[in-house]
TIPA-287909 format. One line per field, with one value per residue: residue in three letters; y, z, x of N, C-alpha, C, O in turn. Coordinates in Angstrom, 2 decimals. Example, Ala and Ser with C-alpha at 12.3 -4.5 7.8 and 13.67 -1.06 7.14 Angstrom:
# TIPA-287909
aa	(ala|ser)
nnorth	(-5.69|-2.25)
nup	(7.80|7.08)
neast	(13.19|12.85)
canorth	(-4.50|-1.06)
caup	(7.80|7.14)
caeast	(12.30|13.67)
cnorth	(-3.30|0.03)
cup	(7.80|7.87)
ceast	(13.20|12.90)
onorth	(-3.32|1.14)
oup	(8.46|8.04)
oeast	(14.24|13.41)
//
This chain:
# TIPA-287909
aa	(met|leu|glu|ala|leu|ala|gln|val|leu|arg|glu|thr|arg|gln|thr|gly|gly|leu|ser|leu|glu|ala|thr|ala|gln|pro|ala|lys|ile|ser|ala|pro|tyr|leu|leu|lys|leu|glu|arg|ala|gln|val|ala|ser|pro|ser|pro|arg|val|leu|ala|arg|leu|ala|thr|val|leu|gly|leu|pro|tyr|leu|arg|leu|met|glu|leu|ala|gly|tyr|leu|asp|glu|glu|asp|leu|ala|thr|val|ala|met|arg|thr|arg|glu|pro|his|pro|leu|ala|gly|gln|arg|leu|thr|pro|ala|glu|trp|arg|glu|val|gly|ala|phe|ile|arg|arg|met|leu|ala|gln|arg|pro)
nnorth	(-9.79|-8.06|-9.06|-9.56|-6.65|-6.28|-7.91|-7.16|-4.33|-5.29|-7.02|-5.32|-3.47|-4.06|-5.94|-3.41|-3.00|-1.15|-0.62|-0.77|1.09|3.42|3.60|3.88|6.08|8.42|8.64|9.35|8.19|5.74|3.14|0.55|0.57|0.32|-1.96|-3.70|-2.52|-4.90|-6.60|-7.50|-6.51|-4.38|-3.28|-0.80|0.80|3.95|6.60|8.43|7.84|5.21|6.72|8.21|5.59|5.23|7.17|6.48|4.46|4.00|2.52|2.19|4.37|3.73|0.78|0.49|1.77|-0.75|-2.64|-2.64|-2.72|-0.09|0.02|-0.39|-2.30|-1.30|1.92|1.79|1.30|4.03|6.24|5.54|6.34|8.81|9.91|9.68|9.85|14.03|16.41|16.95|19.70|21.34|20.07|19.62|16.97|16.18|16.37|14.49|16.08|17.61|17.17|16.23|18.52|19.96|18.06|18.98|21.56|20.81|19.03|21.25|23.29|21.55|20.93|24.00|23.86|24.51)
nup	(-17.29|-15.37|-13.54|-11.67|-11.22|-9.34|-7.89|-6.55|-5.21|-3.72|-2.30|-0.85|-0.01|2.15|3.84|4.57|6.23|5.74|5.27|3.09|3.13|4.30|2.42|0.37|0.62|0.42|-2.39|-3.97|-4.16|-4.47|-1.47|-2.62|-5.37|-6.09|-3.77|-6.70|-8.52|-6.95|-7.36|-10.38|-11.87|-13.31|-16.09|-17.38|-15.94|-14.62|-15.29|-13.35|-11.66|-10.91|-10.23|-8.06|-6.19|-6.08|-5.02|-2.21|-1.69|-2.04|-4.22|-7.03|-9.60|-11.84|-12.47|-11.05|-14.29|-15.21|-14.66|-15.40|-18.66|-20.08|-20.10|-22.18|-21.53|-23.13|-23.27|-20.49|-20.06|-21.94|-20.11|-17.98|-18.89|-19.22|-16.56|-15.31|-16.62|-16.88|-19.04|-22.77|-23.14|-20.80|-19.06|-16.84|-14.57|-15.69|-14.36|-14.49|-16.09|-17.00|-19.30|-20.32|-20.78|-22.79|-24.46|-25.28|-26.36|-28.75|-30.15|-30.28|-32.41|-34.24|-35.41|-36.17|-38.62|-42.32)
neast	(2.68|1.34|1.14|2.69|3.25|1.68|2.26|4.29|3.90|2.02|3.53|5.03|3.49|2.26|4.76|5.70|3.67|1.41|-1.85|-4.31|-6.60|-4.50|-2.38|-3.76|-4.33|-2.52|-1.21|-4.06|-5.97|-8.81|-8.94|-10.64|-9.54|-6.57|-6.81|-7.60|-5.55|-4.06|-4.35|-4.77|-6.20|-6.82|-6.30|-4.18|-3.19|-2.69|-0.16|0.02|-0.74|0.88|3.14|2.36|2.03|4.60|5.96|3.98|4.67|7.95|9.23|10.49|9.96|9.98|10.43|8.02|6.73|8.33|6.98|4.16|3.86|4.74|7.27|10.03|13.45|15.34|14.01|14.54|16.79|18.35|16.74|18.22|20.86|20.14|19.72|22.54|24.20|26.18|24.49|25.72|25.41|23.96|26.49|25.70|24.10|20.61|17.08|14.32|12.74|13.39|14.57|11.94|10.81|13.68|13.17|10.36|11.12|13.28|11.08|9.54|11.05|11.88|8.66|9.15|9.76|10.49)
canorth	(-8.58|-7.32|-10.52|-8.82|-5.64|-6.86|-8.75|-6.08|-3.68|-5.99|-7.21|-4.02|-2.26|-5.33|-5.57|-2.11|-2.90|-0.60|-1.09|-0.29|2.48|4.49|2.84|4.70|8.04|9.44|8.02|9.95|6.45|4.19|1.33|-0.66|0.78|-0.51|-4.02|-4.17|-2.83|-5.98|-8.46|-7.44|-6.15|-3.38|-3.24|0.22|1.84|5.02|6.99|9.11|6.94|4.61|7.51|8.72|5.15|4.46|7.69|6.13|2.53|4.00|1.88|3.45|4.26|3.41|-0.41|0.11|1.75|-1.10|-3.56|-2.40|-2.62|0.96|0.85|-2.10|-2.93|-0.04|2.55|2.26|2.24|5.48|7.09|5.34|6.91|10.64|10.63|9.72|11.29|15.39|17.28|17.15|21.34|22.29|19.79|18.82|16.48|16.92|16.01|13.55|16.90|19.19|15.99|16.56|19.92|20.09|16.98|19.83|22.21|20.71|19.21|22.61|23.76|20.83|21.76|25.27|23.79|25.17)
caup	(-16.53|-14.54|-11.87|-11.22|-11.11|-8.98|-6.79|-6.07|-5.19|-2.77|-1.15|-0.67|1.21|3.46|4.11|5.11|7.20|5.60|5.13|1.58|2.99|4.53|0.55|-0.95|0.39|0.12|-3.80|-3.99|-5.22|-3.56|-1.83|-4.26|-6.91|-5.06|-4.42|-8.15|-8.96|-6.45|-7.72|-11.67|-12.48|-14.15|-17.74|-17.85|-14.51|-14.49|-14.78|-12.63|-10.15|-10.56|-9.04|-6.76|-5.27|-6.19|-3.78|-1.08|-0.92|-2.21|-5.07|-7.92|-10.46|-13.33|-12.22|-11.67|-15.22|-16.41|-14.77|-15.60|-19.39|-20.34|-20.26|-21.89|-21.12|-24.19|-23.12|-19.13|-20.61|-22.59|-18.73|-17.07|-19.67|-19.19|-15.64|-14.66|-17.30|-17.26|-20.45|-23.32|-23.21|-19.17|-17.91|-15.64|-14.98|-16.01|-14.08|-16.12|-15.81|-17.42|-20.21|-20.83|-21.12|-23.55|-25.98|-26.15|-27.20|-29.63|-31.47|-31.60|-33.28|-35.75|-36.47|-37.64|-40.21|-43.60)
caeast	(3.37|0.56|1.04|4.05|2.78|0.50|2.62|5.28|2.74|1.46|3.58|5.93|2.30|2.16|5.54|5.65|2.40|-0.18|-3.04|-4.84|-6.35|-3.21|-1.76|-4.07|-5.09|-1.59|-1.49|-4.85|-6.81|-8.97|-8.47|-10.86|-9.00|-6.13|-7.00|-8.14|-4.04|-2.67|-5.53|-3.83|-7.68|-6.22|-5.19|-3.75|-2.54|-2.17|1.53|0.53|-1.11|2.09|3.92|2.33|2.00|5.53|5.91|4.30|5.60|8.97|9.37|11.00|9.11|10.89|10.15|6.72|6.18|7.69|5.98|2.92|4.29|4.60|8.77|10.99|14.47|16.11|13.64|14.52|18.78|17.63|16.36|19.61|21.88|19.67|19.84|23.47|26.21|25.34|24.28|26.70|25.86|24.46|27.30|25.18|22.31|19.45|16.37|14.16|11.57|14.02|14.93|11.25|11.72|14.45|12.57|9.28|11.40|13.24|9.90|9.16|12.19|11.52|7.93|8.52|10.88|9.66)
cnorth	(-7.92|-7.86|-9.66|-8.23|-5.46|-7.18|-7.78|-4.72|-4.29|-6.22|-5.86|-3.61|-3.41|-5.58|-4.41|-1.77|-1.74|-1.15|-0.61|0.84|3.63|4.22|4.63|5.73|8.22|9.60|8.77|8.53|6.41|3.46|0.87|-0.59|-0.12|-2.03|-4.33|-3.95|-4.33|-7.38|-8.82|-7.24|-4.83|-3.35|-2.48|0.95|3.00|5.31|7.37|8.37|5.84|5.09|7.51|6.99|4.70|5.35|6.72|5.27|2.99|3.11|3.06|3.10|3.77|1.99|-0.56|0.64|-0.09|-2.80|-3.58|-1.82|-1.46|1.03|-0.76|-1.71|-1.65|1.43|3.09|2.48|3.87|6.67|6.63|6.66|8.73|11.20|10.77|10.21|12.88|15.16|17.29|19.36|21.68|21.51|19.45|17.52|16.70|15.99|15.19|14.98|17.24|18.68|16.81|18.06|20.23|19.19|18.09|20.16|21.88|20.10|19.92|23.28|23.03|21.19|23.27|25.59|23.87|23.30)
cup	(-15.35|-13.85|-10.98|-10.50|-9.12|-7.46|-5.94|-5.12|-3.44|-1.25|-0.52|0.15|1.95|4.15|5.12|6.59|7.86|5.27|3.58|1.51|3.27|3.27|-0.11|-1.15|0.15|-1.50|-4.35|-5.21|-4.20|-3.59|-2.10|-5.44|-6.91|-4.64|-5.70|-8.71|-8.55|-6.90|-9.71|-11.61|-13.33|-15.24|-17.97|-16.82|-14.82|-14.87|-13.71|-11.73|-10.09|-9.92|-8.13|-5.51|-5.00|-4.84|-2.17|-0.24|-1.24|-2.55|-6.11|-9.10|-11.84|-13.08|-12.03|-13.10|-16.30|-15.85|-15.48|-17.60|-20.00|-21.07|-21.37|-21.81|-22.29|-24.09|-20.67|-19.56|-20.98|-20.81|-17.76|-17.11|-18.87|-17.81|-14.74|-15.75|-17.68|-19.23|-20.69|-23.48|-21.27|-18.44|-16.71|-15.56|-14.91|-15.20|-14.88|-16.44|-17.21|-19.19|-20.45|-21.27|-22.39|-24.72|-25.90|-26.81|-28.54|-30.99|-32.32|-32.36|-34.48|-36.08|-37.25|-38.18|-41.28|-44.00)
ceast	(2.18|0.59|1.50|3.63|1.79|1.02|4.05|4.45|2.73|2.11|4.93|4.97|2.21|3.48|5.79|4.78|1.68|-1.25|-3.26|-4.96|-5.45|-2.10|-2.73|-4.40|-3.89|-0.88|-3.03|-5.71|-7.63|-8.77|-9.28|-9.90|-7.76|-5.50|-6.84|-6.10|-3.44|-3.62|-4.80|-5.27|-7.45|-5.33|-4.08|-3.48|-1.82|-0.83|1.77|-0.06|0.35|3.16|3.41|2.72|3.88|6.70|5.93|4.48|6.71|9.85|9.93|10.11|9.28|10.52|9.00|6.20|6.26|7.10|4.55|2.87|4.31|6.36|9.95|12.07|15.30|15.17|14.45|16.40|18.62|17.56|17.56|20.06|21.55|20.93|21.69|24.53|25.17|25.23|25.44|26.35|25.27|25.19|27.04|24.54|21.63|18.73|15.78|13.01|11.81|14.74|13.67|11.10|12.30|13.88|11.51|9.52|12.89|12.07|9.08|10.04|11.98|9.88|7.92|9.38|10.11|10.03)
onorth	(-7.21|-7.36|-9.16|-8.58|-4.65|-6.90|-7.98|-4.49|-3.87|-5.99|-6.11|-3.27|-2.84|-5.38|-4.57|-0.96|-1.35|-2.34|-0.11|1.65|4.68|4.73|5.72|6.36|8.21|10.54|8.64|8.24|6.93|2.73|-0.24|-1.48|-1.16|-2.76|-5.18|-4.89|-4.95|-8.60|-9.91|-8.25|-4.52|-3.38|-2.94|2.14|3.09|4.31|7.19|8.46|5.78|4.44|6.84|7.04|4.07|4.90|6.37|5.11|2.23|2.75|4.29|2.01|3.52|1.85|-1.53|0.08|-0.60|-3.80|-4.57|-0.89|-1.68|1.68|-1.84|-0.49|-1.09|2.25|4.11|3.50|4.76|7.65|7.34|7.62|9.50|11.93|11.61|10.88|13.01|14.38|17.48|20.11|22.19|21.69|19.10|16.92|17.57|14.88|14.93|14.63|17.24|19.45|17.98|18.42|20.77|19.54|18.56|19.92|22.86|20.42|19.90|24.04|23.57|21.80|23.69|26.69|23.32|22.81)
oup	(-14.45|-12.91|-9.95|-9.34|-8.22|-6.36|-4.82|-4.08|-2.41|-0.07|0.51|1.25|2.90|5.36|6.32|7.51|8.99|4.98|2.96|0.79|2.63|3.35|-0.62|-2.17|-1.08|-1.78|-5.57|-6.40|-3.12|-4.54|-1.79|-6.23|-7.58|-4.90|-5.99|-9.14|-9.27|-6.77|-10.18|-11.05|-14.08|-15.33|-18.55|-17.08|-15.19|-14.86|-13.01|-10.67|-8.97|-9.26|-7.19|-4.45|-4.05|-4.12|-1.40|0.98|-0.52|-1.91|-6.06|-9.48|-12.71|-14.12|-12.57|-13.39|-17.15|-16.53|-16.01|-17.97|-20.98|-22.05|-20.95|-21.99|-21.58|-24.91|-20.01|-19.40|-20.16|-20.59|-16.79|-16.33|-18.28|-17.71|-13.90|-15.53|-18.30|-20.12|-19.85|-23.93|-20.51|-17.23|-15.77|-16.63|-14.08|-15.07|-15.94|-17.36|-18.20|-20.02|-20.77|-22.40|-23.20|-25.88|-27.02|-27.92|-29.12|-32.18|-33.41|-33.14|-35.58|-37.14|-38.22|-38.41|-41.25|-45.06)
oeast	(2.64|-0.04|1.04|3.42|1.56|0.54|4.52|5.07|3.25|1.83|5.57|5.41|1.68|3.33|6.05|4.93|1.40|-1.35|-2.32|-4.39|-5.53|-0.98|-2.47|-4.70|-3.97|-0.13|-3.04|-5.86|-7.36|-8.47|-8.83|-9.58|-7.76|-4.55|-6.00|-5.44|-2.66|-3.54|-4.49|-5.69|-8.38|-4.10|-3.10|-3.66|-0.65|-0.11|2.76|0.57|0.85|3.98|3.83|3.36|4.33|7.60|6.83|4.51|7.36|10.84|9.85|9.68|8.44|9.87|8.48|5.14|5.53|6.89|4.04|2.17|3.60|6.73|10.36|12.09|16.14|15.58|14.64|17.07|18.82|18.27|17.84|19.98|22.31|21.92|22.01|25.54|24.11|25.60|26.32|27.22|26.09|25.08|27.76|24.44|21.39|19.23|16.33|12.27|11.07|15.23|13.86|11.45|11.55|14.10|11.70|9.05|13.37|12.05|8.50|9.47|11.90|9.76|7.28|9.89|9.01|9.65)
//
């Protein structure tokens, strides 16, 4: 999977005509680290780094997370469902951050059970 991630990062950067430095700087990483990512030499890329690279390169964050091995098909389907359908209580779609807050609230409630 990391080979596929490396290829997507490298090809997208090159297709966009971006240098390593021009891509790394706004993503708040070093050019040598980006080069390691593009060579599949980083075993566990940080989700935060992947999020910043997704923004800089115009790639879907969830796709990078999948290629990095953090998400499987079931995880992707769950995320897609959450972002496409209105929340039953809110009556509207929730952002991923709002879904995380809902999850945190439920975990806090369950932790308070006797």
